[in-house]
C-alpha positions in Angstrom: -126.3 35.6 159.0 -129.1 37.6 160.4 -128.3 40.6 157.8 -131.1 40.5 155.3 -133.1 39.5 158.1 -132.9 42.9 160.4 -133.4 44.9 157.5 -136.5 43.9 156.6 -137.4 44.0 160.2 -136.3 47.7 159.9 -138.5 48.0 157.0 -141.4 46.7 157.9 -141.2 48.9 161.3 -141.9 51.7 159.7 -145.5 51.1 158.3 -146.2 49.4 162.2 -145.7 52.7 163.4 -147.7 54.1 161.1 -145.7 55.0 158.1 -147.2 55.5 154.3 -144.7 57.2 152.4 -142.9 54.4 150.8 -139.9 56.2 150.3 -139.2 56.7 153.9 -139.3 52.8 154.7 -135.8 51.7 155.1 -133.0 49.6 156.9 -129.3 48.9 157.3 -129.2 47.5 153.9 -130.7 51.0 152.1 -134.8 51.6 150.4 -137.2 49.4 150.6 -137.5 48.0 147.4 -140.3 45.3 147.0 -144.4 45.7 146.8 -146.7 46.0 149.0 -146.7 42.2 149.5 -143.4 41.7 151.3 -144.9 44.1 153.7 -148.1 42.6 155.2 -146.1 39.2 155.1 -143.2 39.9 156.9 -145.5 42.6 159.1 -146.9 39.2 160.6 -143.2 38.1 160.7 -142.2 41.2 162.8 -144.9 40.6 165.3 -144.8 36.7 165.5 -141.2 37.0 166.0 -141.2 39.7 169.0 -140.6 42.3 166.5 -137.8 40.5 164.7 -136.0 39.8 168.0 -136.6 36.3 167.8 -134.3 34.4 165.0 -134.8 31.2 166.3 -138.4 31.1 165.8 -138.0 32.3 162.5 -135.7 30.0 161.4 -138.3 27.3 162.6 -141.2 28.9 160.4 -138.5 29.3 157.1 -138.1 25.4 158.4 -141.4 25.0 157.8 -142.0 27.1 154.6 -138.7 25.0 153.1 -141.2 21.7 154.3 -144.2 23.1 152.3 -142.3 24.2 149.2 -141.3 20.4 148.9 -144.8 19.4 149.3 -146.0 21.7 146.6 -143.0 20.6 143.6 -143.6 17.4 144.9 -147.1 17.3 143.5 -146.3 19.3 140.7 -143.9 16.7 139.2 -146.3 13.8 140.6 -148.9 15.3 138.4 -146.1 15.8 135.3 -144.8 11.9 136.1 -141.6 13.6 133.9 -139.2 12.7 136.5 -137.0 9.9 138.1 -138.0 9.8 141.9 -134.3 9.4 142.7 -133.9 13.0 141.9 -135.9 14.3 144.7 -133.0 13.2 147.1 -131.0 15.5 145.5 -133.7 18.2 145.6 -134.2 17.5 149.1 -131.0 17.1 150.4 -128.1 17.9 148.0 -128.6 21.8 148.2 -126.4 23.5 150.8 -127.2 27.4 149.6 -131.2 26.5 148.7 -131.2 25.5 152.8 -129.3 28.4 153.8 -131.5 30.8 151.5 -134.5 29.5 153.5 -133.4 29.0 157.1 -130.8 30.6 157.4 -130.7 34.2 155.6 -134.4 34.2 156.2 -134.6 36.1 152.2 -138.1 37.1 151.0 -136.7 35.2 147.9 -138.9 31.6 149.2 -141.8 33.4 150.4 -142.5 34.3 146.6 -141.6 30.8 145.5 -143.6 28.8 147.6 -146.7 31.0 146.6 -145.9 30.4 142.9 -145.8 26.9 143.8 -149.1 27.3 145.1 -150.6 29.2 142.2 -149.3 26.8 139.5 -151.2 23.5 142.0 -154.1 25.5 141.1 -153.4 26.1 137.5 -152.8 22.5 137.3 -156.3 21.9 138.8 -158.2 24.0 135.9 -158.8 26.7 139.1 -157.4 29.5 137.1 -159.1 32.6 138.9 -157.9 31.6 142.4 -154.0 30.6 140.6 -154.3 34.5 139.2 -155.1 35.7 142.6 -152.2 33.7 143.9 -149.4 34.6 141.1 -150.3 38.0 141.7 -149.8 37.8 145.7 -145.9 36.0 144.7 -145.1 39.5 142.9 -146.5 41.3 145.5 -143.5 39.5 147.5 -140.8 39.9 144.8 -141.1 40.7 141.1 -138.9 37.8 140.0 -142.4 35.7 139.5 -143.0 37.5 136.7 -140.1 35.5 134.9 -143.4 33.3 134.9 -145.6 36.0 133.3 -144.8 35.8 129.5 -145.8 31.9 130.0 -148.8 32.6 132.3 -150.0 34.8 129.3 -149.0 32.5 126.7 -151.0 29.8 128.6 -154.1 31.9 129.5 -154.2 32.6 126.0 -155.0 29.0 124.9 -157.9 27.9 126.9 -160.1 31.2 127.1 -159.0 33.6 124.0 -158.3 37.2 124.4 -161.5 38.3 125.4 -161.6 34.9 128.4 -158.4 36.2 129.9 -158.9 39.5 130.2 -161.0 38.9 133.4 -157.9 36.6 135.0 -155.3 39.5 134.5 -157.9 42.2 135.9 -158.0 39.8 139.1 -153.8 40.0 139.1 -154.2 43.3 138.5 -156.9 44.2 141.2 -155.2 42.2 143.6 -151.9 44.8 143.1 -154.2 48.1 143.3 -156.0 46.6 146.6 -152.6 45.8 148.2 -150.9 49.2 147.5 -153.6 51.4 148.2 -152.5 52.7 151.3 -149.2 53.9 149.9 -150.7 54.6 146.5 -153.3 57.3 148.2 -149.9 59.1 150.3 -147.5 58.7 147.7 -148.1 56.6 144.4 -145.4 58.3 142.5 -142.9 56.7 145.3 -144.7 53.4 145.8 -144.3 53.0 142.1 -141.0 53.8 141.5 -139.7 51.9 145.0 -141.7 48.5 145.0 -141.6 48.7 140.6 -138.0 49.8 140.1 -136.7 47.9 136.5 -134.1 49.9 136.2 -131.8 49.0 139.5 -128.2 49.1 139.7 -126.8 45.9 140.8 -123.5 45.9 142.1 -120.3 43.9 140.9 -118.9 42.4 143.8 -122.4 40.0 144.0 -123.2 38.8 140.8 -122.6 34.9 140.0 -122.9 34.6 136.5 -121.1 37.7 134.5 -118.0 37.5 136.7 -116.2 37.1 133.8 -116.9 40.5 132.2 -114.9 43.5 133.1 -117.2 45.9 135.8 -117.6 48.5 133.6 -119.0 46.5 130.7 -121.4 44.6 133.3 -122.8 47.7 134.5 -123.0 49.1 130.2 -126.8 50.5 129.7 -125.8 48.9 126.2 -124.8 45.3 127.8 -128.1 45.5 130.0 -130.9 46.3 126.7 -128.4 43.1 124.6 -129.5 40.7 127.6 -133.1 42.3 127.5 -133.7 41.8 123.6 -131.9 38.1 123.9 -134.6 38.0 126.4 -137.8 38.8 124.4 -135.7 36.8 121.4 -136.2 33.5 123.2 -139.5 34.1 124.9 -140.4 34.3 121.2 -138.4 31.7 119.9 -140.2 29.4 122.1 -143.6 30.5 122.1 -143.7 30.2 118.6 -141.7 26.5 118.0 -142.4 25.0 120.8 -144.9 26.0 123.9 -147.0 26.6 120.2 -148.0 23.1 119.3 -150.9 23.8 117.3 -150.3 24.1 112.9 -152.8 26.8 113.1 -151.0 30.6 113.6 -149.7 31.7 117.1 -152.6 34.8 116.5 -155.5 31.9 116.5 -154.7 32.1 120.5 -156.4 35.6 119.9 -159.2 33.8 119.3 -162.3 32.3 121.4 -161.5 28.4 121.9 -164.4 27.5 120.4 -163.8 28.7 117.5 -160.6 27.3 117.0 -159.6 24.6 114.4 -158.5 21.1 116.4 -157.3 18.6 113.6 -157.4 14.9 114.7 -155.6 12.2 112.9 -157.6 9.1 112.8 -157.0 7.0 115.8 -155.4 3.9 114.3 -152.5 1.7 115.6 -149.9 3.4 113.7 -151.0 7.0 114.5 -150.3 5.5 118.4 -147.3 4.6 117.7 -146.3 7.4 116.3 -147.3 9.2 118.7 -145.6 7.3 120.9 -142.7 8.0 119.1 -142.7 11.9 119.5 -139.9 13.8 121.0 -142.0 15.0 124.0 -145.5 14.3 124.0 -146.4 16.2 127.2 -149.8 15.8 128.9 -152.0 18.4 129.6 -150.4 19.3 132.5 -147.3 18.8 131.9 -147.6 21.4 129.2 -148.6 23.5 131.9 -145.1 23.1 134.0 -143.3 23.4 130.7 -143.8 27.1 129.6 -144.0 28.4 133.1 -141.1 26.4 134.4 -139.2 27.1 130.6 -139.8 31.0 130.3 -138.9 31.5 134.2 -135.4 29.4 132.8 -135.3 32.0 130.0 -135.6 35.0 132.2 -132.7 33.5 134.2 -130.4 32.6 131.5 -130.9 36.7 130.5 -130.6 38.0 134.0 -129.0 41.2 134.9 -127.3 39.8 137.6 -128.2 36.9 140.2 -127.3 37.4 143.0 -127.1 34.0 146.0 -130.4 33.8 147.3 -131.8 33.8 143.0 -130.8 30.5 142.9 -134.1 29.3 144.9 -135.6 31.7 141.7 -135.1 28.1 139.3 -133.7 25.4 142.3 -137.0 23.2 141.8 -137.7 23.2 138.5 -134.1 22.6 137.2 -135.1 18.6 137.4 -138.3 18.7 135.5 -136.5 21.1 132.4 -133.4 18.4 132.6 -135.6 15.7 132.0 -139.4 16.3 130.2 -138.0 14.9 127.2 -137.3 11.8 127.0 -134.0 9.7 127.8 -132.0 6.7 128.3 -131.1 5.2 131.0 -127.4 5.9 130.3 -128.1 9.4 129.6 -129.1 10.1 133.4 -125.9 10.4 134.8 -125.0 13.4 132.4 -127.8 15.0 133.6 -127.1 14.7 137.6 -123.6 15.8 136.5 -125.3 18.8 135.2 -127.1 19.5 138.3 -123.9 18.8 140.4 -121.8 21.1 138.2 -125.2 24.0 138.8 -125.0 23.6 142.7 -121.1 23.4 142.4 -121.1 26.9 141.0 -124.0 28.1 143.2 -121.4 27.3 146.0 -118.1 28.7 145.2 -118.0 32.3 146.5 -117.3 34.4 146.4 -117.8 34.0 142.3 -114.6 33.5 140.1 -114.3 33.5 136.1 -113.9 29.9 135.8 -117.8 29.3 138.2 -119.4 32.5 136.2 -118.3 31.2 133.1 -119.3 27.3 133.9 -123.1 28.4 135.1 -123.4 30.1 131.7 -122.4 26.8 129.9 -124.9 24.6 131.7 -127.6 27.2 131.5 -126.4 26.6 127.5 -126.8 23.2 127.8 -130.1 23.1 129.1 -131.8 25.6 126.9 -130.5 22.8 124.2 -131.7 20.0 125.2 -134.9 22.2 125.7 -135.1 23.6 121.8 -133.8 20.2 120.7 -135.7 17.6 122.6 -139.2 19.6 122.1 -139.3 20.0 118.8 -142.8 19.7 117.5 -143.0 15.9 115.2 -143.1 15.5 112.1 -146.0 16.5 109.8 -148.3 13.2 110.2 -148.8 11.5 106.8 -152.6 9.4 106.8 -151.6 5.9 107.6 -153.1 3.0 104.8 -156.2 2.0 105.6 -156.4 -1.0 108.1 -158.2 -4.0 107.3 -160.4 -4.6 110.7 -161.1 -1.4 111.7 -163.7 -2.4 114.1 -161.4 -4.4 115.3 -158.5 -1.3 116.3 -160.7 1.1 117.1 -161.8 -0.5 119.7 -158.1 -2.0 121.2 -156.6 2.2 120.6 -159.6 3.1 123.1 
């Protein structure tokens, strides 16, 4: 169970001994392939656990991280008010794989995700600069956080416009430069190619989602290109038709928010009833979470390979993705069963043709619900004038 932990400790031990050439930082599992933030955080764990020898203490620390992660996730869900309380029981107690990733395997994925959820909490508090700083810190621990980046870019443009978003993006970039500076000064090409290598080949024996394919197809570059195009197409469709709720062109996001049109229908009883019947009425917090979580989920669906520790990339977002759309009381059970089916797929080791196909079917069902359940409302027709406008207006307020 400590194979990856030992490899992490070996990788950061080289840095502790003064090695600043990133290409020389290695462990039993191979070369270091994570950005510099990983090195600093796990260097702290290296010293806290007696140079990585006290694994029990490391497990206690990761158990604390698990509880902190749950607290951050629960706070996000409380702000959106979309998920029924009983679903939190499944999130806490029903995933053997998640408990293993956090406390048994001591992977770096949960560290990155906990920082990411802290950043999302800051976004919900409208602290966008601090949120971008922590988002960049999460990226520096593991690059899977970049799957949230298209959604974050959309939200920044939506709130600040193009010119207003540039300072926030500079915060993200500047932190990456500062964290990587010791390595960039020694071997910049080595650092960039190792820590931000987007062309890595994954081993077929570890894949969870593509087991039903022949190995030669799995390793084929054309297959990888197809997945990338599908990912970009999915992001484009969601950005145009599900994230963008305004009647203006999406290019209006480039304008300063003060210069955009904000048409709002008259506040009447008919309009209030019509808004209540919208397919997916989202408040500001729910809109932020929906954009970020759906952006990440699209990336997961189109991933070249999912390994078992990657489950933590989206496990805590699944309840929101399933319940962010209106649900009849009788429709709750299929969503719970879908969560259970996804969990079963991730707990099948080694993965099989059946488990990998089932995982794609489950992902497809979630995508269909997100697409049709968050469809923009029909164009609102002007309702007939009320005979008692003053009374209605007072009641509407």
